[in-house]
MDAnalysis code that builds the backbone (N, CA, C; Angstrom):
import MDAnalysis as mda
import numpy as np

u = mda.Universe.empty(519, n_residues=173, atom_resindex=np.repeat(np.arange(173), 3), trajectory=True)
u.add_TopologyAttr("name", ["N", "CA", "C"] * 173)
u.add_TopologyAttr("resid", np.arange(1, 174))
u.add_TopologyAttr("resname", ["MET", "ASN", "THR", "ARG", "SER", "ARG", "VAL", "ILE", "VAL", "ILE", "ALA", "VAL", "ALA", "THR", "ALA", "PHE", "LEU", "LEU", "TYR", "ALA", "LEU", "TYR", "ALA", "GLY", "HIS", "TYR", "ASN", "ILE", "THR", "VAL", "TYR", "ILE", "LEU", "GLY", "GLY", "ILE", "GLY", "TYR", "LEU", "VAL", "TRP", "SER", "HIS", "PHE", "ARG", "GLU", "GLY", "THR", "VAL", "PHE", "LEU", "ALA", "THR", "GLN", "ALA", "PHE", "HIS", "LYS", "GLN", "ASP", "TYR", "GLU", "LYS", "THR", "LYS", "VAL", "LEU", "LEU", "GLU", "GLU", "ILE", "GLN", "ASN", "PRO", "ASP", "LYS", "LEU", "ARG", "LYS", "GLY", "ARG", "ARG", "ASN", "PHE", "TYR", "GLU", "PHE", "MET", "MET", "GLY", "ASN", "ILE", "ALA", "LEU", "LYS", "GLU", "GLU", "LYS", "ILE", "ASP", "GLU", "ALA", "GLU", "TYR", "HIS", "PHE", "GLN", "LEU", "ALA", "SER", "ARG", "LEU", "PRO", "TRP", "LYS", "ARG", "ASP", "SER", "GLU", "LYS", "GLY", "PHE", "VAL", "PHE", "ILE", "ASN", "LEU", "ALA", "ASN", "ILE", "SER", "LEU", "ARG", "LYS", "LYS", "ASN", "TYR", "GLU", "ARG", "VAL", "GLN", "PRO", "TYR", "LEU", "ASP", "LEU", "ALA", "LYS", "LYS", "LEU", "LYS", "LEU", "THR", "ALA", "ARG", "GLN", "THR", "GLY", "ILE", "ILE", "GLY", "LYS", "ILE", "GLU", "ILE", "GLU", "LEU", "ASN", "LYS", "LEU", "THR", "LYS", "LYS"])
u.atoms.positions = np.array([
    [-177.766, -12.947, 127.558],
    [-177.274, -14.294, 127.369],
    [-176.169, -14.231, 126.306],
    [-175.014, -14.776, 126.617],
    [-173.934, -14.744, 125.636],
    [-174.099, -15.866, 124.611],
    [-173.261, -15.841, 123.608],
    [-173.390, -16.768, 122.482],
    [-173.286, -18.219, 122.933],
    [-172.345, -18.503, 123.801],
    [-172.145, -19.884, 124.264],
    [-173.388, -20.404, 124.988],
    [-173.951, -19.574, 125.848],
    [-175.162, -19.975, 126.576],
    [-176.324, -20.214, 125.623],
    [-176.443, -19.352, 124.618],
    [-177.521, -19.533, 123.638],
    [-177.388, -20.868, 122.916],
    [-176.173, -21.211, 122.525],
    [-175.946, -22.474, 121.815],
    [-176.320, -23.659, 122.704],
    [-175.945, -23.612, 123.965],
    [-176.273, -24.701, 124.893],
    [-177.784, -24.820, 125.068],
    [-178.459, -23.688, 125.257],
    [-179.916, -23.714, 125.439],
    [-180.603, -24.226, 124.178],
    [-180.125, -23.806, 123.012],
    [-180.716, -24.283, 121.755],
    [-180.494, -25.788, 121.600],
    [-179.324, -26.285, 121.992],
    [-179.055, -27.725, 121.902],
    [-180.006, -28.514, 122.809],
    [-180.195, -28.039, 124.028],
    [-181.114, -28.710, 124.950],
    [-182.544, -28.634, 124.411],
    [-182.931, -27.469, 123.899],
    [-184.282, -27.311, 123.346],
    [-184.488, -28.210, 122.136],
    [-183.444, -28.402, 121.342],
    [-183.544, -29.293, 120.183],
    [-183.766, -30.734, 120.640],
    [-183.098, -31.131, 121.713],
    [-183.314, -32.481, 122.254],
    [-184.766, -32.641, 122.714],
    [-185.292, -31.633, 123.415],
    [-186.702, -31.675, 123.821],
    [-187.629, -31.671, 122.611],
    [-187.251, -30.924, 121.592],
    [-188.049, -30.855, 120.366],
    [-188.141, -32.227, 119.706],
    [-187.001, -32.898, 119.607],
    [-186.993, -34.228, 118.995],
    [-187.834, -35.215, 119.808],
    [-187.736, -35.128, 121.128],
    [-188.555, -36.006, 121.966],
    [-190.043, -35.701, 121.783],
    [-190.382, -34.409, 121.747],
    [-191.791, -34.021, 121.590],
    [-192.339, -34.508, 120.254],
    [-191.534, -34.432, 119.213],
    [-191.963, -34.942, 117.906],
    [-192.138, -36.462, 117.951],
    [-191.191, -37.137, 118.573],
    [-191.235, -38.593, 118.674],
    [-192.471, -39.043, 119.455],
    [-192.764, -38.317, 120.544],
    [-193.888, -38.696, 121.403],
    [-195.231, -38.198, 120.864],
    [-195.193, -37.378, 119.824],
    [-196.432, -36.893, 119.224],
    [-197.064, -35.709, 119.943],
    [-196.294, -34.982, 120.725],
    [-196.792, -33.790, 121.428],
    [-196.558, -32.567, 120.538],
    [-197.403, -32.421, 119.548],
    [-197.177, -31.385, 118.540],
    [-197.432, -29.978, 119.066],
    [-198.325, -29.833, 120.030],
    [-198.557, -28.505, 120.597],
    [-197.315, -28.006, 121.351],
    [-196.642, -28.885, 122.053],
    [-195.409, -28.514, 122.759],
    [-194.295, -28.234, 121.751],
    [-194.300, -28.945, 120.642],
    [-193.309, -28.733, 119.584],
    [-193.356, -27.293, 119.086],
    [-194.552, -26.762, 118.938],
    [-194.709, -25.381, 118.465],
    [-194.081, -24.404, 119.458],
    [-194.310, -24.613, 120.745],
    [-193.729, -23.737, 121.763],
    [-192.198, -23.823, 121.765],
    [-191.681, -25.023, 121.637],
    [-190.222, -25.192, 121.620],
    [-189.630, -24.516, 120.391],
    [-190.270, -24.688, 119.237],
    [-189.798, -24.021, 118.016],
    [-189.836, -22.499, 118.177],
    [-190.881, -21.999, 118.823],
    [-190.973, -20.558, 119.088],
    [-189.834, -20.077, 119.970],
    [-189.515, -20.858, 120.995],
    [-188.405, -20.500, 121.881],
    [-187.071, -20.504, 121.164],
    [-186.847, -21.519, 120.340],
    [-185.600, -21.582, 119.564],
    [-185.540, -20.404, 118.593],
    [-186.667, -20.127, 117.956],
    [-186.720, -18.991, 117.026],
    [-186.393, -17.677, 117.710],
    [-186.941, -17.488, 118.912],
    [-186.648, -16.266, 119.659],
    [-185.167, -16.180, 120.020],
    [-184.571, -17.275, 120.433],
    [-183.142, -17.266, 120.778],
    [-182.282, -16.906, 119.573],
    [-182.625, -17.453, 118.417],
    [-181.864, -17.135, 117.201],
    [-182.067, -15.665, 116.839],
    [-183.319, -15.204, 116.878],
    [-183.615, -13.803, 116.559],
    [-182.867, -12.865, 117.506],
    [-182.930, -13.161, 118.802],
    [-182.295, -12.278, 119.780],
    [-180.775, -12.289, 119.652],
    [-180.220, -13.387, 119.161],
    [-178.772, -13.433, 118.953],
    [-178.347, -12.382, 117.934],
    [-179.103, -12.247, 116.868],
    [-178.733, -11.302, 115.817],
    [-179.206, -9.881, 116.105],
    [-180.368, -9.717, 116.731],
    [-180.932, -8.384, 116.915],
    [-180.582, -7.759, 118.268],
    [-180.313, -8.581, 119.262],
    [-179.990, -8.076, 120.591],
    [-178.508, -8.256, 120.912],
    [-177.946, -9.371, 120.476],
    [-176.544, -9.655, 120.747],
    [-176.267, -9.759, 122.239],
    [-175.067, -9.400, 122.613],
    [-174.664, -9.432, 124.020],
    [-174.599, -8.018, 124.597],
    [-175.314, -7.094, 123.959],
    [-175.248, -5.690, 124.368],
    [-175.753, -5.498, 125.798],
    [-176.818, -6.193, 126.173],
    [-177.358, -6.025, 127.522],
    [-176.334, -6.443, 128.579],
    [-175.697, -7.585, 128.377],
    [-174.664, -8.032, 129.324],
    [-173.488, -7.063, 129.339],
    [-173.126, -6.564, 128.159],
    [-172.026, -5.605, 128.069],
    [-172.383, -4.312, 128.802],
    [-173.633, -3.897, 128.706],
    [-174.079, -2.686, 129.402],
    [-173.961, -2.859, 130.915],
    [-174.336, -4.032, 131.405],
    [-174.210, -4.292, 132.841],
    [-172.744, -4.253, 133.270],
    [-171.865, -4.857, 132.490],
    [-170.434, -4.839, 132.811],
    [-169.881, -3.417, 132.718],
    [-170.361, -2.651, 131.746],
    [-169.907, -1.271, 131.553],
    [-170.279, -0.413, 132.766],
    [-171.488, -0.590, 133.288],
    [-171.918, 0.171, 134.464],
    [-171.111, -0.199, 135.703],
    [-170.582, -1.422, 135.735],
    [-169.718, -1.844, 136.843],
    [-168.262, -1.457, 136.584],
    [-168.014, -0.775, 135.463],
    [-166.688, -0.331, 135.023],
    [-165.731, -1.493, 134.800],
    [-166.271, -2.606, 134.370],
    [-165.471, -3.768, 133.992],
    [-165.298, -3.711, 132.470],
    [-164.336, -2.907, 132.031],
    [-164.193, -2.610, 130.606],
    [-163.656, -3.792, 129.804],
    [-162.866, -4.639, 130.438],
    [-162.364, -5.827, 129.734],
    [-163.511, -6.769, 129.381],
    [-164.371, -7.024, 130.359],
    [-165.516, -7.898, 130.115],
    [-166.444, -7.265, 129.079],
    [-166.632, -5.954, 129.173],
    [-167.470, -5.249, 128.202],
    [-166.926, -5.434, 126.800],
    [-165.630, -5.270, 126.658],
    [-165.008, -5.398, 125.338],
    [-165.170, -6.819, 124.792],
    [-164.958, -7.813, 125.643],
    [-165.101, -9.212, 125.215],
    [-166.533, -9.490, 124.768],
    [-167.500, -9.008, 125.535],
    [-168.908, -9.233, 125.185],
    [-169.284, -8.518, 123.888],
    [-168.772, -7.311, 123.694],
    [-169.091, -6.579, 122.461],
    [-168.401, -7.187, 121.247],
    [-167.238, -7.786, 121.457],
    [-166.540, -8.424, 120.337],
    [-167.236, -9.698, 119.871],
    [-168.128, -10.254, 120.698],
    [-168.903, -11.425, 120.276],
    [-169.888, -11.069, 119.163],
    [-170.237, -9.801, 119.066],
    [-171.194, -9.358, 118.049],
    [-170.450, -9.251, 116.726],
    [-170.798, -10.131, 115.799],
    [-170.070, -10.197, 114.537],
    [-170.490, -9.112, 113.554],
    [-171.761, -8.758, 113.538],
    [-172.241, -7.749, 112.608],
    [-173.129, -6.750, 113.351],
    [-172.541, -5.667, 113.855],
    [-173.334, -4.706, 114.622],
    [-174.422, -4.014, 113.796],
    [-174.300, -4.038, 112.471],
    [-175.327, -3.422, 111.625],
    [-176.672, -4.118, 111.768],
    [-176.671, -5.377, 112.166],
    [-177.921, -6.130, 112.308],
    [-178.593, -5.911, 113.663],
    [-177.902, -5.272, 114.590],
    [-178.517, -4.986, 115.886],
    [-179.668, -4.007, 115.693],
    [-180.685, -4.134, 116.536],
    [-181.784, -3.175, 116.433],
    [-181.314, -1.824, 116.978],
    [-182.012, -0.764, 116.572],
    [-181.573, 0.591, 116.914],
    [-181.435, 0.811, 118.414],
    [-182.311, 0.204, 119.187],
    [-182.256, 0.361, 120.636],
    [-181.043, -0.291, 121.276],
    [-180.375, -1.158, 120.559],
    [-179.151, -1.801, 121.058],
    [-177.916, -1.224, 120.379],
    [-178.055, -0.865, 119.117],
    [-176.903, -0.374, 118.357],
    [-176.345, 0.903, 118.971],
    [-177.223, 1.783, 119.462],
    [-176.723, 3.026, 120.045],
    [-175.828, 2.757, 121.260],
    [-176.234, 1.828, 122.115],
    [-175.407, 1.498, 123.277],
    [-174.122, 0.788, 122.857],
    [-174.221, -0.048, 121.835],
    [-173.032, -0.727, 121.307],
    [-171.993, 0.313, 120.888],
    [-172.419, 1.280, 120.081],
    [-171.485, 2.297, 119.583],
    [-170.955, 3.165, 120.718],
    [-171.823, 3.511, 121.673],
    [-171.399, 4.333, 122.805],
    [-170.325, 3.625, 123.630],
    [-170.570, 2.346, 123.931],
    [-169.593, 1.599, 124.739],
    [-168.297, 1.367, 123.968],
    [-168.398, 1.072, 122.673],
    [-167.183, 0.891, 121.872],
    [-166.379, 2.194, 121.820],
    [-167.069, 3.319, 121.726],
    [-166.392, 4.613, 121.742],
    [-165.681, 4.862, 123.055],
    [-166.326, 4.548, 124.160],
    [-165.701, 4.734, 125.472],
    [-164.510, 3.805, 125.669],
    [-164.630, 2.585, 125.199],
    [-163.505, 1.647, 125.308],
    [-162.330, 2.143, 124.471],
    [-162.620, 2.635, 123.272],
    [-161.556, 3.177, 122.419],
    [-160.899, 4.388, 123.081],
    [-161.684, 5.223, 123.753],
    [-161.108, 6.361, 124.476],
    [-160.183, 5.890, 125.590],
    [-160.604, 4.873, 126.324],
    [-159.772, 4.336, 127.409],
    [-158.446, 3.793, 126.875],
    [-158.501, 3.256, 125.648],
    [-157.295, 2.699, 125.029],
    [-156.528, 3.744, 124.221],
    [-156.943, 5.009, 124.332],
    [-156.308, 6.127, 123.625],
    [-156.375, 5.993, 122.100],
    [-157.392, 5.337, 121.605],
    [-157.628, 5.235, 120.158],
    [-158.656, 6.304, 119.795],
    [-158.171, 7.524, 119.653],
    [-159.044, 8.686, 119.516],
    [-159.867, 8.641, 118.227],
    [-159.244, 8.299, 117.104],
    [-159.975, 8.271, 115.829],
    [-161.066, 7.204, 115.831],
    [-160.756, 6.053, 116.396],
    [-161.750, 4.978, 116.490],
    [-162.898, 5.392, 117.410],
    [-162.571, 6.055, 118.502],
    [-163.607, 6.531, 119.428],
    [-164.509, 7.547, 118.736],
    [-163.905, 8.449, 117.978],
    [-164.704, 9.455, 117.268],
    [-165.655, 8.792, 116.278],
    [-165.175, 7.780, 115.586],
    [-166.014, 7.046, 114.632],
    [-167.238, 6.451, 115.334],
    [-167.013, 5.789, 116.464],
    [-168.121, 5.153, 117.182],
    [-169.095, 6.192, 117.751],
    [-168.566, 7.293, 118.274],
    [-169.458, 8.322, 118.806],
    [-170.236, 9.018, 117.691],
    [-169.612, 9.181, 116.516],
    [-170.336, 9.761, 115.374],
    [-171.524, 8.878, 115.012],
    [-171.287, 7.564, 114.957],
    [-172.395, 6.644, 114.668],
    [-173.467, 6.723, 115.754],
    [-173.053, 6.765, 117.001],
    [-174.005, 6.823, 118.112],
    [-174.828, 8.109, 118.077],
    [-174.237, 9.196, 117.595],
    [-174.968, 10.467, 117.560],
    [-176.094, 10.449, 116.537],
    [-176.012, 9.575, 115.560],
    [-177.028, 9.496, 114.509],
    [-178.156, 8.522, 114.843],
    [-178.012, 7.782, 115.908],
    [-179.011, 6.783, 116.288],
    [-179.978, 7.359, 117.325],
    [-181.194, 6.806, 117.392],
    [-182.169, 7.325, 118.366],
    [-181.822, 6.910, 119.801],
    [-182.076, 7.812, 120.742],
    [-181.848, 7.566, 122.162],
    [-183.140, 7.838, 122.910],
    [-183.404, 7.073, 123.944],
    [-184.624, 7.274, 124.732],
    [-184.530, 8.530, 125.588],
    [-183.366, 8.779, 126.155],
    [-183.193, 9.919, 127.052],
    [-182.225, 10.927, 126.444],
    [-182.546, 12.196, 126.640],
    [-181.668, 13.252, 126.142],
    [-180.304, 13.216, 126.818],
    [-180.280, 12.849, 128.092],
    [-179.004, 12.848, 128.816],
    [-178.033, 11.827, 128.222],
    [-178.564, 10.720, 127.703],
    [-177.697, 9.710, 127.084],
    [-177.082, 10.256, 125.795],
    [-177.913, 10.899, 124.979],
    [-177.401, 11.484, 123.740],
    [-176.468, 12.654, 124.058],
    [-176.745, 13.342, 125.168],
    [-175.881, 14.437, 125.588],
    [-174.460, 13.974, 125.855],
    [-174.313, 12.794, 126.467],
    [-172.971, 12.257, 126.709],
    [-172.232, 11.986, 125.402],
    [-172.968, 11.575, 124.387],
    [-172.346, 11.326, 123.081],
    [-171.769, 12.631, 122.537],
    [-172.562, 13.716, 122.565],
    [-172.089, 15.001, 122.049],
    [-170.959, 15.569, 122.900],
    [-171.031, 15.374, 124.204],
    [-169.955, 15.841, 125.084],
    [-168.660, 15.102, 124.759],
    [-168.749, 13.797, 124.545],
    [-167.556, 13.032, 124.175],
    [-167.007, 13.480, 122.826],
    [-167.885, 13.763, 121.865],
    [-167.423, 14.243, 120.559],
    [-166.732, 15.602, 120.695],
    [-167.278, 16.477, 121.532],
    [-166.645, 17.777, 121.766],
    [-165.284, 17.596, 122.427],
    [-165.209, 16.698, 123.385],
    [-163.954, 16.429, 124.083],
    [-162.903, 15.859, 123.125],
    [-163.325, 14.965, 122.249],
    [-162.404, 14.386, 121.263],
    [-161.894, 15.468, 120.315],
    [-162.793, 16.333, 119.856],
    [-162.381, 17.420, 118.964],
    [-161.399, 18.348, 119.666],
    [-161.611, 18.571, 120.954],
    [-160.693, 19.398, 121.737],
    [-159.323, 18.728, 121.828],
    [-159.302, 17.432, 122.057],
    [-158.035, 16.681, 122.126],
    [-157.281, 16.718, 120.799],
    [-158.041, 16.636, 119.707],
    [-157.430, 16.617, 118.376],
    [-157.098, 18.024, 117.872],
    [-157.342, 19.026, 118.723],
    [-157.102, 20.432, 118.384],
    [-157.910, 20.870, 117.167],
    [-159.083, 20.294, 117.037],
    [-160.014, 20.642, 115.969],
    [-161.070, 21.561, 116.591],
    [-160.648, 22.778, 116.931],
    [-161.440, 23.670, 117.769],
    [-162.745, 24.127, 117.127],
    [-162.779, 24.220, 115.800],
    [-164.004, 24.700, 115.146],
    [-165.156, 23.698, 115.257],
    [-164.864, 22.459, 115.594],
    [-165.921, 21.448, 115.730],
    [-166.416, 21.303, 117.168],
    [-165.705, 21.873, 118.115],
    [-166.078, 21.707, 119.526],
    [-167.400, 22.410, 119.836],
    [-167.497, 23.686, 119.462],
    [-168.690, 24.462, 119.816],
    [-169.973, 23.912, 119.196],
    [-169.972, 23.481, 117.917],
    [-171.217, 22.884, 117.388],
    [-171.687, 21.654, 118.178],
    [-170.755, 20.820, 118.614],
    [-171.142, 19.661, 119.428],
    [-171.728, 20.114, 120.765],
    [-171.115, 21.121, 121.361],
    [-171.630, 21.627, 122.631],
    [-173.007, 22.258, 122.449],
    [-173.205, 22.959, 121.327],
    [-174.515, 23.560, 121.049],
    [-175.589, 22.486, 120.889],
    [-175.236, 21.407, 120.204],
    [-176.187, 20.297, 120.057],
    [-176.523, 19.686, 121.416],
    [-175.519, 19.560, 122.260],
    [-175.744, 18.996, 123.595],
    [-176.616, 19.926, 124.436],
    [-176.406, 21.237, 124.308],
    [-177.176, 22.198, 125.108],
    [-178.660, 22.191, 124.748],
    [-178.983, 21.797, 123.531],
    [-180.389, 21.746, 123.110],
    [-181.151, 20.615, 123.801],
    [-180.412, 19.675, 124.361],
    [-181.020, 18.514, 125.015],
    [-181.243, 18.798, 126.497],
    [-182.076, 17.987, 127.110],
    [-182.309, 18.096, 128.552],
    [-181.182, 17.345, 129.260],
    [-180.272, 18.095, 129.863],
    [-179.067, 17.517, 130.457],
    [-179.141, 17.518, 131.980],
    [-178.294, 16.694, 132.573],
    [-178.174, 16.675, 134.027],
    [-177.252, 17.816, 134.456],
    [-177.235, 18.099, 135.737],
    [-176.365, 19.157, 136.264],
    [-174.898, 18.799, 136.028],
    [-174.579, 17.543, 136.161],
    [-173.202, 17.089, 135.933],
    [-172.783, 17.346, 134.490],
    [-173.668, 17.041, 133.544],
    [-173.349, 17.257, 132.136],
    [-173.187, 18.744, 131.835],
    [-174.036, 19.561, 132.427],
    [-173.935, 21.006, 132.232],
    [-172.598, 21.509, 132.766],
    [-172.164, 20.983, 133.891],
    [-170.862, 21.350, 134.443],
    [-169.714, 20.942, 133.534],
    [-169.812, 19.764, 132.941],
    [-168.774, 19.291, 132.022],
    [-168.714, 20.196, 130.799],
    [-169.882, 20.576, 130.288],
    [-169.922, 21.478, 129.131],
    [-169.266, 22.806, 129.481],
    [-169.547, 23.307, 130.678],
    [-168.922, 24.554, 131.124],
    [-167.405, 24.447, 131.165],
    [-166.893, 23.335, 131.665],
    [-165.441, 23.133, 131.722],
    [-164.833, 23.055, 130.322],
    [-165.521, 22.376, 129.412],
    [-165.016, 22.275, 128.037],
    [-164.997, 23.653, 127.385],
    [-166.029, 24.461, 127.630],
    [-166.069, 25.813, 127.052],
    [-164.953, 26.688, 127.607],
    [-164.679, 26.575, 128.901],
    [-163.576, 27.340, 129.503],
    [-162.256, 26.933, 128.859],
    [-162.047, 25.633, 128.716],
    [-160.815, 25.131, 128.095],
    [-160.714, 25.592, 126.643],
    [-161.830, 25.560, 125.931],
    [-161.847, 25.998, 124.533],
    [-161.500, 27.475, 124.427],
    [-162.055, 28.293, 125.324],
    [-161.750, 29.727, 125.311],
    [-160.277, 29.983, 125.598],
    [-159.691, 29.232, 126.522],
    [-158.259, 29.379, 126.825],
    [-157.412, 29.057, 125.603],
    [-157.754, 27.975, 124.922],
    [-156.939, 27.513, 123.800],
    [-157.113, 28.362, 122.544],
    [-158.286, 28.924, 122.334],
    [-158.510, 29.706, 121.114],
    [-158.063, 31.146, 121.258],
    [-157.864, 31.638, 122.473],
    [-157.408, 33.017, 122.675],
    [-155.901, 33.153, 122.539],
    [-155.204, 32.045, 122.473],
    [-153.733, 32.090, 122.374],
    [-153.308, 32.512, 121.000],
])
């Protein structure tokens, strides 16, 4: 739910809350207050990351960027959302050729917990790729080694192989 939708739902819930108080339905008032409380909590702890993730999977990067920009303070996001926030921001920065900004976001994402090794593997692969682009060759192999320690997909293993071949070509010159 984006910020605008949350505000509308909270406004409607507040109207119901006032009616429930006026009519003396105090048990319903508690439920409405709980719902409003959850919406406020989820605004700060969940943000629009879920919607942005859906747009990101559809490769709608403009919508993803707009949804992520609605989050005013990403530090307040819970860890399970912050990692995806940083990952998507890093990918958007890469698409916009903002290499230093992408590296910053991927560095943050690498320090956060991930449910699946393959997700964290993509973070390390992107960091290795960025280091390769920046001609910072001594940092490429450590990122690849960290990625290899994780349980990766066949596609990720292939990408790592390609990065290693490219690294060997560039360092032998």
